[in-house]
C-alpha positions in Angstrom: -10.1 2.6 -13.9 -7.6 -0.2 -13.5 -5.6 -1.0 -10.4 -2.4 -0.5 -12.3 -3.1 3.2 -12.9 -3.6 3.7 -9.1 -0.4 1.8 -8.4 1.5 3.9 -10.9 0.2 7.1 -9.3 1.1 5.8 -5.8 4.7 5.1 -6.9 5.1 8.5 -8.5 3.7 10.4 -5.5 5.8 8.4 -3.0 9.0 9.0 -5.1 8.2 12.8 -5.3 8.3 12.9 -1.5 11.7 11.1 -1.5 10.5 7.7 -0.6 10.6 4.3 -2.2 7.5 2.2 -3.3 8.7 -1.3 -3.6 6.7 -4.1 -5.3 6.3 -7.1 -3.0 6.4 -10.5 -4.4 6.4 -13.3 -1.8 7.0 -16.9 -2.9 6.6 -18.1 0.6 3.5 -16.4 1.8 0.3 -15.6 -0.2 -1.9 -12.6 0.4 0.9 -10.1 1.3 0.2 -6.4 0.4 1.2 -5.2 -3.1 3.7 -2.5 -2.0 6.1 -1.7 0.8 6.5 2.1 1.1 9.7 3.3 2.7 9.6 7.0 3.8 12.5 9.4 4.4 11.4 9.7 8.1 12.4 6.0 8.6 8.8 4.9 8.5 7.7 1.7 6.6 4.1 1.0 5.7 2.4 -1.6 3.5 -0.2 -0.8 0.8 -2.7 -3.1 -0.8 -4.0 -1.7 -4.1 -7.5 -2.5 -5.5 -9.5 -1.5 -8.5 -12.3 1.0 -7.5 -14.9 -0.8 -5.5 -13.1 -4.0 -5.1 -12.7 -5.6 -1.7 -9.9 -7.5 0.0 -10.0 -11.3 -0.4 -10.3 -13.3 2.8 -6.6 -14.2 2.8 -5.7 -10.5 2.2 -7.8 -9.5 5.2 -6.0 -12.2 7.3 -2.6 -10.8 6.2 -3.6 -7.2 6.9 -4.7 -8.2 10.5 -1.5 -10.3 10.9 0.8 -7.4 9.9 -1.2 -4.9 12.0 -0.9 -7.2 15.0 2.9 -6.9 14.6 2.6 -3.1 14.7 2.7 -2.3 10.9 0.2 0.0 9.2 -1.5 -1.5 6.2 -3.4 0.8 3.9 -5.9 -0.2 1.3 -6.1 2.2 -1.7 -8.6 2.0 -4.5 -8.6 5.5 -6.1 -6.5 8.5 -7.0 -8.2 10.3 -4.1 -7.0 7.4 -1.8 -3.5 8.0 -3.0 -3.7 11.7 -2.1 -5.2 10.9 1.3 -2.4 8.3 1.9 0.3 10.8 1.0 -1.1 13.5 3.3 -1.5 11.0 6.2 2.0 9.5 6.0 3.8 12.8 5.4 3.1 13.9 9.0 
């Protein structure tokens, strides 16, 4: 399965819940997560998408830790099951 299919599913599921799933493109900082998810509850989280079984690159690990040290949650999703788990977790 390709990362793009997982990304499309994430976007669809977030929008079903009334949220936004914004693609992040940073020209000033490499390694930022793929998506910023904005939820109706006023919650904002970052999501890095991967093809099944793929791991974060070292710079992505660094950015994940950096964002988390600022108090942001960064999810890594590599499957449709991961999308479902994410939706259940952030819906609370």
